[in-house]
C-alpha positions, 0 to 999 in steps of 0.5 A, spaced: 311 206 603 316 209 607 313 214 612 306 212 610 301 211 617 298 205 617 293 202 622 292 195 623 286 192 626 287 185 629 295 186 629 296 181 635 294 175 631 298 171 626 296 175 620 296 182 623 303 181 626 306 179 619 303 185 616 306 189 621 313 186 620 313 187 613 310 194 613 315 196 618 321 193 614 318 198 608 319 204 613 311 205 615 309 208 621 304 203 625 298 203 629 297 196 632 290 195 634 287 189 637 282 186 642 287 183 646 290 187 652 297 185 651 301 185 645 305 178 643 313 178 643 316 179 636 311 185 634 315 192 631 316 197 636 319 204 637 317 211 636 314 210 629 309 204 633 303 206 637 300 200 640 293 200 642 291 193 646 284 192 649 280 195 643 273 192 642 272 194 635 265 192 635 263 198 639 263 204 635 265 209 640 272 205 642 273 204 634 273 212 634 277 213 640 282 208 637 283 211 630 283 218 633 288 216 637 292 214 631 291 221 627 293 225 634 299 221 634 302 221 627 298 227 624 294 223 619 292 216 617 294 213 610 291 206 610 287 202 614 288 194 614 282 191 617 285 184 619 281 183 625 276 177 625 274 171 627 272 164 625 268 158 626 266 151 623 259 148 625 253 145 621 247 149 622 243 143 625 248 141 630 251 148 631 249 154 635 245 159 632 248 164 636 255 164 632 251 167 626 251 174 629 257 173 633 261 172 626 257 178 623 260 182 629 267 179 629 268 180 621 263 185 618 262 190 624 269 191 626 271 193 619 265 197 618 266 201 625 274 202 624 272 204 617 267 209 619 272 212 624 278 212 619 274 215 613 275 222 615 282 222 616 283 218 610 280 223 606 285 228 608 291 223 606 294 224 599 292 217 597 287 213 602 287 206 603 282 201 606 284 193 605 279 188 608 280 181 609 274 177 606 275 169 604 275 165 598 270 161 602 265 166 601 265 165 594 262 158 595 261 155 602 263 148 604 260 144 609 260 147 616 262 154 613 255 157 613 256 162 619 263 164 617 262 165 609 256 169 610 259 174 614 265 174 610 260 175 604 258 181 608 265 184 608 266 183 600 259 187 600 262 192 605 268 193 600 265 194 594 259 199 597 265 203 600 269 203 594 263 206 590 262 211 596 269 214 597 272 213 590 271 221 589 275 222 595 281 218 592 280 213 597 281 206 595 277 200 598 279 193 596 279 186 599 284 180 599 280 173 599 285 168 602 283 160 602 287 157 608 292 161 612 298 157 614 297 158 622 299 154 628 292 154 629 290 151 622 295 146 623 293 143 629 286 143 626 288 139 620 294 136 622 294 131 615 293 137 610 298 139 605 301 145 609 305 147 603 299 148 599 296 154 604 297 161 604 303 163 608 302 169 612 308 173 609 305 172 602 298 175 604 301 180 607 305 182 601 299 183 597 295 187 602 301 192 602 301 192 595 294 194 595 296 199 600 301 202 596 301 208 591 302 202 585 295 200 587 292 207 586 288 205 580 285 199 584 278 200 588 272 195 589 277 189 588 276 182 591 283 179 590 283 172 591 290 169 594 289 162 595 295 159 594 295 152 591 288 150 595 
């Protein structure tokens, strides 16, 4: 992975930061892209890191400008990791119907816009990669997960369709499907849960980076469950 140029969306969040740290440890050059303006402490820094805050990936023009900036800085893009997304829990009867398009925009549209912007650059890579973050909840949605699961199902379909679209160009497209990720927000929301059964961000990052590596060259269109012990 040393010297590979990896663009990470949602890089300022818990999972994005874990992926960024793991990729930096493997010698990758990083572009850290996020809707938030200011990067949190603890992210990789230095001449091999480009930080792009304040990027609204639901806007195709902003997505295009961000990915072009990555290619301008490093000369190429080898992998796009679409980690940007959002979550809501609500029942259909008692929740807001506005959350359905909101979940679509945060999860599907961000990935679609970033991928569309990155594809011309990825096609010029020796081994282009796109890795999306789906959800195990989209395989069988539980109570209150309708809007979120429907959006993540869209991510799954985007992954499979784009894998078919790009397989002749040697660009692979895969997705990881986590269950519950062990984050401070999830612990606060579910204080009585068994946190040890959840998926650690570092463990999920390892799977994401495997799919971005040369070792995964024969894998495309895969929806990879990463569910811990849930």
